[in-house]
C-alpha positions, 0 to 999 in steps of 0.5 A: 504486474509487479512494480520495484524501483530499485533496478537490482531488486527487479531483475531479482523478481523478473529472474524468479518469474521468467518461465511465467508469460503473465508476470509482468515486472517493471523497474518504475516508481509506482506513483509513476505507475500508478499515473498509468494505470488510472488513466488507462483505467486497468484495475486489479483483483489482488494486489499484494505490496510492502510499500517503502516507509519513506517520510516525506522530507527523502522522497524527490519533488515529483514524488512529493506532488503525486504523493499531495495530489493522490492524496488530496483527490481522494479528500485527503490531507497532504502534509510534510509528516505523511509517509510514502506507505500511506499514498501507496494505500489509497493508490492501491485501494483506488486500482482495485476491481469492485471486489478486489482485495489488497494485502501489504505489511504496513507500519503499525502506527497506522492504528494511532498515528494522527497523520493516518488518521484521514487513511483509516477513514478512507480504508473505513469508507471504501472497502466493505471489510479490513484484517489488522494482522497484529504480533507481538513481537517483531517481525523485522527486528533489524528493521526495528519497526513494529508491523500490521498485515493490512488485508481490505476487500471491496465489496458489497458485504456489510462492513467491518474491521477485524483485528487479529494478535500473533502471540509468537511467529 
């Protein structure tokens, strides 16, 4: 399942996978998709993503409410500082199967901002392994946003966090 809110982008993905019967492209709001998946108890072995980096004030009211519900239902605080990518990660971890894996491109601020403190604790408690790949140079210079690749794995293994620093692209 591929979820994309922008109709033109969803069509591009659909065209790329037109011959793949097991790929379902949905032009949908991820928060609404998540609600349906939680209700159906569907789980995924692998989730890949580049969630939107949208500040709270730019979300629709329905998205704000859903973001708040996702965070508070998992013991986290919801406030007006939290960026949408935080709720995306929490929701996706919940959609993982027992040994599922997640990989996201997210802002490097996960490592330092106060509003991500609850998220860091949540991830440490809900994932067996966490790998963060950091970059010396901007990966996407046009957006002037430092990013990391976040990889998480559920499972029974011993918990641990690993940081890999990439010096050159």
